[in-house]
C-alpha positions in Angstrom: 0.0 0.0 0.0 1.3 3.5 -0.8 2.0 5.8 2.0 0.1 9.2 2.0 2.2 12.2 1.1 3.2 14.4 4.0 0.9 17.2 2.8 -2.0 14.8 2.2 -3.1 13.3 5.6 -5.6 10.5 5.8 -9.2 11.5 6.2 -12.4 9.5 6.8 -15.8 10.2 5.2 -19.3 8.7 5.4 -21.2 8.7 2.2 -25.0 8.0 2.2 -26.1 7.1 -1.3 -29.8 7.2 -2.3 -31.6 6.0 -5.4 -31.8 2.6 -6.9 -28.7 1.4 -5.1 -29.7 -1.9 -3.5 -29.9 -5.1 -5.4 -27.9 -3.7 -8.3 -24.3 -4.8 -7.2 -23.7 -1.3 -5.8 -21.9 -2.4 -2.6 -19.6 -4.9 -4.3 -18.7 -2.5 -7.1 -18.0 0.3 -4.6 -15.8 -2.1 -2.7 -13.9 -3.0 -5.8 -13.3 0.7 -6.6 -12.3 1.5 -3.0 -9.9 -1.4 -2.9 -8.3 -0.3 -6.2 -7.9 3.2 -4.6 -6.3 1.5 -1.5 -9.0 2.9 0.8 -10.1 1.3 4.0 -13.7 1.0 5.2 -16.9 -0.7 4.3 -20.1 -0.5 2.2 -23.5 -1.7 3.7 -27.2 -1.5 2.8 -29.3 0.6 5.2 -32.9 -0.4 6.1 -34.2 2.8 4.4 -32.9 1.8 0.9 -29.7 3.8 0.9 -26.2 2.5 0.9 -23.7 3.6 3.5 -20.0 3.8 2.4 -17.4 4.7 5.0 -14.0 5.2 3.6 -10.6 6.4 4.9 -7.5 7.4 2.9 -6.0 10.4 1.2 -8.4 13.2 0.3 -7.6 12.9 -3.4 -8.6 9.2 -3.4 -11.8 10.0 -1.4 -12.7 12.6 -4.0 -12.2 10.0 -6.7 -14.4 7.5 -4.9 -17.1 10.1 -4.4 -17.1 10.8 -8.2 -17.6 7.0 -8.8 -20.4 6.8 -6.1 -22.4 9.3 -8.1 -22.3 7.0 -11.1 -22.3 3.5 -9.5 -22.6 0.3 -11.5 -24.6 0.2 -14.7 -27.9 -1.0 -13.1 -27.9 1.7 -10.4 -29.6 5.1 -10.5 -28.0 7.5 -8.0 -30.3 10.4 -6.8 -28.0 11.8 -4.1 -24.8 11.3 -2.2 -24.7 12.9 1.2 -21.1 13.4 2.6 -20.2 13.6 6.3 -16.9 13.6 8.1 -16.4 10.2 9.9 -14.9 10.3 13.4 -15.2 6.6 14.2 -12.8 3.7 13.8 -12.2 2.4 10.3 -10.8 -1.2 9.7 -7.5 -1.8 7.9 -9.2 -3.1 4.7 -12.3 -2.4 2.7 -15.2 -4.8 2.9 -18.8 -5.4 2.0 -20.9 -5.6 5.2 -24.2 -7.4 5.7 -27.2 -5.1 5.6 -27.6 -2.9 8.7 
């Protein structure tokens, strides 16, 4: 894994993605993108139909992930992506979690 540059410290963000994002391979595809970007965190379905993605890494890679989250996999339709700073713990890898 690449080390962050000194001027680019790690950050953690929670994305709440709304639209047709469950049952369309969204979590798994988001995990593939996050792993390629060497981000840590998880993606999980929420009971209200949204997908929660928590990711930690360099700000540049988080911005790249956010851009992808707006598109999603081909069968998805993304209506909104809410972004919040995440203060909680983040695991050392990125995974797909069971539905919340």
